[in-house]
C-alpha positions in Angstrom: 105.1 86.0 17.7 101.9 84.3 18.5 99.2 85.8 20.7 99.5 84.5 24.3 96.8 84.1 26.9 98.3 82.6 30.1 95.0 81.2 31.4 91.2 81.6 31.6 91.8 83.8 34.6 94.0 86.1 32.5 91.0 87.6 30.7 90.9 91.4 30.9 94.7 91.7 30.8 96.9 92.5 27.8 97.9 90.2 25.0 100.3 90.5 22.1 99.5 90.8 18.4 102.0 90.9 15.5 102.2 92.8 12.3 104.1 90.7 9.9 105.3 91.9 6.5 108.0 91.5 3.9 110.5 94.4 3.9 113.0 95.9 1.5 116.3 97.7 2.3 119.1 99.4 0.4 121.7 97.8 2.7 120.9 94.2 1.9 124.4 92.8 2.1 125.3 94.6 5.3 122.1 93.7 7.1 122.4 90.1 5.9 125.9 89.9 7.3 124.8 91.4 10.7 122.1 88.7 10.9 124.6 85.9 10.1 127.0 87.2 12.7 124.1 87.5 15.2 123.2 83.9 14.6 126.8 82.8 14.9 127.2 84.5 18.3 123.8 83.1 19.5 124.9 79.6 18.6 128.1 80.1 20.7 125.9 81.0 23.7 123.7 78.0 23.1 126.7 75.7 22.8 128.1 76.9 26.1 124.8 76.6 28.0 124.3 73.1 26.6 127.5 72.0 28.3 126.2 73.0 31.7 124.1 70.7 33.9 121.2 73.2 34.0 120.5 76.7 32.6 121.5 79.5 35.0 119.1 82.2 36.1 118.8 85.7 34.6 121.4 87.3 36.9 123.9 84.5 36.2 123.3 84.7 32.4 124.0 88.4 32.6 127.3 87.8 34.5 128.4 85.2 32.0 127.6 86.9 28.7 126.9 90.6 29.0 130.4 91.9 29.1 131.5 89.5 26.3 128.6 90.5 24.0 128.9 94.3 24.7 132.6 94.9 25.0 134.1 92.1 22.8 131.4 91.8 20.2 130.2 95.4 20.3 126.5 94.8 20.7 124.2 97.3 22.3 123.1 96.6 25.9 119.5 95.6 25.1 120.5 93.6 22.1 123.0 91.6 24.2 120.3 91.1 26.9 117.9 89.7 24.3 120.5 87.4 23.0 121.5 85.6 26.2 117.8 85.5 27.4 116.8 83.8 24.1 119.7 81.4 24.2 118.6 80.3 27.7 115.1 79.7 26.6 116.2 77.6 23.6 118.3 75.4 25.8 115.6 75.1 28.5 113.1 74.0 25.9 115.5 71.5 24.4 116.2 70.0 27.8 112.4 69.9 28.5 111.8 68.0 25.2 114.6 65.6 26.0 116.8 66.5 23.1 119.9 64.4 22.8 122.0 66.9 20.8 122.8 70.6 21.1 120.1 72.8 19.4 121.3 74.1 16.0 120.1 77.6 15.1 119.1 77.7 11.4 117.0 80.8 11.1 118.5 84.2 10.5 116.4 86.2 13.0 117.3 89.0 15.4 115.2 90.5 18.2 115.1 94.2 19.1 113.2 96.2 21.7 112.2 99.9 22.0 115.8 101.0 22.8 117.2 99.7 19.5 114.3 100.2 17.1 112.4 103.1 15.5 108.9 102.3 14.2 107.0 104.7 11.9 103.8 103.1 10.8 102.5 106.1 8.9 105.5 105.8 6.6 105.6 102.1 6.9 109.3 102.2 8.0 111.3 100.4 10.7 114.9 101.2 11.7 117.1 98.8 13.7 120.6 98.9 15.1 122.8 96.0 16.3 126.0 97.5 17.7 127.0 100.5 19.7 129.2 101.8 16.9 127.1 100.3 14.1 124.7 101.9 11.7 120.9 102.1 11.7 119.3 99.9 9.0 116.1 101.2 7.3 113.5 98.7 6.3 110.4 99.6 4.4 107.3 97.4 4.9 105.8 95.9 1.7 102.2 95.5 2.7 98.8 97.1 2.1 98.5 100.5 3.7 95.1 99.6 5.2 96.6 96.6 6.9 99.4 98.6 8.5 97.1 101.5 9.5 94.9 99.3 11.8 97.9 98.7 14.1 98.5 102.4 14.7 96.2 102.5 17.7 98.3 99.9 19.5 101.6 100.3 21.4 104.5 98.2 20.0 106.8 96.3 22.3 109.5 94.5 20.2 110.6 93.9 16.6 111.9 90.8 14.9 113.9 91.0 11.7 114.5 87.8 9.7 115.9 86.7 6.3 114.7 83.6 4.4 114.4 82.6 0.8 116.2 85.7 -0.4 113.8 88.2 1.3 113.8 90.2 4.5 110.8 90.1 6.9 109.8 92.3 9.8 107.4 91.3 12.6 106.3 94.1 15.0 104.8 92.9 18.2 102.1 95.1 19.8 100.5 95.0 23.2 96.7 95.1 23.1 94.0 95.5 25.7 91.7 92.5 25.9 88.2 93.1 27.3 85.9 90.1 26.6 82.2 90.4 26.9 80.0 88.2 29.2 79.2 85.1 27.2 75.6 83.8 26.7 76.8 80.4 25.6 79.8 78.4 24.4 81.0 77.0 21.1 83.2 74.0 21.6 85.8 73.0 19.0 87.4 69.6 18.4 90.3 69.5 16.0 91.1 66.4 14.0 93.0 65.3 10.9 90.1 65.3 8.5 87.4 67.3 10.2 87.0 70.4 12.4 83.9 69.8 14.6 82.3 72.5 16.6 79.1 72.5 18.7 77.1 75.5 19.9 74.5 73.7 22.1 72.0 73.2 19.2 73.9 71.9 16.2 77.1 70.0 15.4 78.9 71.4 12.4 81.7 69.8 10.5 84.2 71.6 8.3 86.9 70.0 6.1 90.3 70.3 7.8 93.3 72.0 6.1 95.6 69.5 7.7 95.0 66.5 5.3 96.0 68.3 2.1 99.0 69.9 3.8 100.0 66.5 5.3 99.9 64.9 1.8 102.3 67.5 0.4 104.7 67.0 3.3 104.5 63.2 2.8 105.6 63.8 -0.8 108.5 65.9 0.3 109.7 63.2 2.7 109.2 60.5 0.0 111.6 62.4 -2.3 114.1 62.6 0.5 113.9 58.9 1.0 114.3 58.3 -2.7 117.5 60.4 -2.9 118.9 60.0 0.6 122.3 61.4 -0.3 121.6 63.6 -3.3 118.7 65.8 -2.1 120.8 68.1 0.1 123.2 69.0 -2.8 121.1 68.7 -5.9 119.5 72.1 -6.4 116.6 70.8 -8.5 115.6 68.2 -5.9 116.1 70.6 -3.0 113.9 73.2 -4.6 111.2 70.6 -5.2 111.2 69.6 -1.6 111.1 73.3 -0.4 108.3 74.0 -2.8 106.2 71.2 -1.4 106.8 72.4 2.2 106.0 76.0 1.2 102.7 74.9 -0.4 101.8 72.8 2.6 102.5 75.8 4.9 100.4 78.2 2.8 97.5 75.8 2.7 97.6 75.4 6.4 97.8 79.1 7.1 95.1 80.1 4.6 92.7 77.3 5.8 93.3 78.2 9.4 92.5 81.9 8.8 89.3 81.2 6.8 88.0 78.8 9.5 88.9 81.2 12.3 86.9 83.9 10.5 83.9 81.6 10.2 84.0 80.4 13.8 84.5 83.9 15.3 81.7 85.3 13.1 79.3 82.7 14.6 80.5 83.4 18.1 80.1 87.1 17.7 76.6 86.8 16.3 75.4 84.7 19.2 77.6 86.5 21.8 79.1 83.1 22.7 82.5 82.2 24.1 84.8 79.7 22.3 86.2 76.7 24.1 89.4 75.2 22.8 91.5 72.2 23.8 94.6 72.9 25.9 97.6 71.9 23.8 100.3 72.1 26.5 100.4 68.3 26.9 100.8 67.6 23.2 104.5 66.8 23.4 104.0 64.2 26.2 101.1 62.7 24.2 103.3 62.2 21.2 105.6 59.8 23.1 102.7 57.4 23.6 101.7 57.2 19.9 102.9 54.7 17.4 105.4 55.8 14.7 102.9 56.6 12.0 100.4 58.5 14.2 103.3 60.3 15.8 104.5 61.5 12.4 101.0 62.7 11.5 100.5 64.5 14.8 103.9 66.2 14.6 103.1 67.6 11.1 99.6 68.7 11.8 100.7 72.0 13.5 97.5 72.4 15.7 99.0 75.6 17.1 98.7 77.4 13.7 95.0 76.8 13.6 94.5 77.6 17.3 96.5 80.8 17.2 94.5 81.9 14.2 91.3 81.5 16.2 92.8 83.2 19.3 94.0 86.2 17.2 90.7 86.7 15.5 88.7 86.1 18.7 90.6 88.7 20.7 90.2 91.3 18.0 86.5 91.1 18.7 86.8 90.6 22.5 85.3 87.1 22.3 85.9 85.1 25.5 88.3 82.2 25.2 88.5 79.2 27.4 90.9 76.2 27.4 89.8 72.8 28.4 91.8 69.7 29.3 91.2 67.4 26.3 92.0 64.2 28.2 89.3 61.6 27.6 87.0 63.9 25.6 86.8 61.4 22.7 86.6 58.2 24.7 84.3 59.0 27.6 80.5 59.1 27.1 79.1 62.6 27.0 76.0 61.6 29.0 77.4 59.4 31.8 81.2 59.4 31.6 81.5 55.7 30.8 84.2 54.7 28.4 82.7 54.2 24.9 83.1 51.0 22.8 84.2 52.0 19.3 83.3 50.3 16.0 85.6 52.2 13.7 84.9 55.9 14.6 81.4 55.2 15.9 81.2 55.0 19.7 78.4 53.3 21.7 78.1 53.7 25.5 77.5 50.2 27.1 75.8 51.9 30.1 73.3 54.4 28.7 73.2 53.6 25.0 74.5 57.0 23.8 75.7 56.8 20.2 78.0 59.3 18.6 81.1 59.4 16.4 84.4 60.2 18.1 84.6 63.8 16.9 81.0 64.8 17.9 81.4 63.2 21.3 84.7 65.2 21.9 83.0 68.5 21.0 80.1 67.7 23.3 82.5 66.9 26.2 84.6 70.0 25.6 81.5 72.2 25.8 80.1 70.3 28.8 83.4 70.7 30.8 83.3 74.4 30.1 79.7 75.3 30.4 78.4 72.5 32.8 75.9 69.8 32.1 73.7 70.7 29.1 71.1 67.9 29.5 70.6 64.8 27.4 70.9 64.9 23.6 69.4 62.8 21.0 71.6 60.0 19.6 74.0 61.2 16.9 72.9 60.9 13.3 74.4 58.2 11.1 78.1 58.6 10.6 79.1 60.0 7.2 81.5 58.4 4.8 84.5 60.4 6.0 84.0 58.9 9.5 83.8 55.3 8.3 87.3 55.4 6.9 89.6 52.8 8.5 92.1 54.0 10.9 95.8 53.5 10.4 95.5 53.7 6.6 98.9 54.8 5.1 98.8 58.0 3.2 99.9 58.0 -0.4 101.4 61.0 -2.1 
């Protein structure tokens, strides 16, 4: 579960933070079977909702599925409610994204609320129950004691239990009070494939992005799939190689995102600044306008992982967060708003003569939109080698 901030006006309200940990249980086979059955019944709900013209409201969903899930399948009341609500969200999201086929649930994950869960962070234990006449499953969290203890001051709201790669995982979602301080300035962040560029009003800083290395590993995995179009699904050696590449890519992305978030938040906290991020809600619509190669790259970048790492870290220290519409930030001149003329990644304003590379101009515009006009800046320094690379170059594994 990712932290959620509904809008800039939502500051001062509550947000959600998740404790995620691997877990062990003595009832492995029984719990795994319950998760498989849970996913099977969820898929039935999704299939039925997909056949309708539109997803019904909450009261209609309750009338359609509650009795079936509780009386026929034996699920507890709150478990049943979570199941049909989640199925409705899945189908709504698929329709919104213009999916052509019914969504297929692949993950073995179950959701529980306070009625069907017992959490004891002092002992590092979580108990969950699926059915009215079922048993309570005990899961012991496998994580550092210091990490678990820092969540004891928060109130937990829901628990997710999942199974993947032969292991059980538990995610406990907490509700946390967010009280941001009054900012004395703004740090604006522009996220790109090769560089993360942020500007605090005095200096533009560039950090290597974790995306490029992760993307190369995912490209290798897809290259193997193209090389063995029929065999890779059934050959264990090939399949394990593909999974390993995706696992390494994910770990690189998560680790790089956390390290950068720590650096950015430390700078903001030191200066008592806010952080301005790009609003990513329109990313799906933007994908449809891109060519095939750039659409593939953007789909695999996973901007949300980096942004959520920043949000989580920032809220831990009550740093104000703002979200800015990114439309035109790279193309429009920071000084006068005229569309820049680009030579590679270097942009020149035909009206006022402002010169900056695409990434720096975007960071300046993001900060300007958030903080207001900051006055004229000197022309950008000469563009470094990484910004001179030609666009559209095909990646090689």
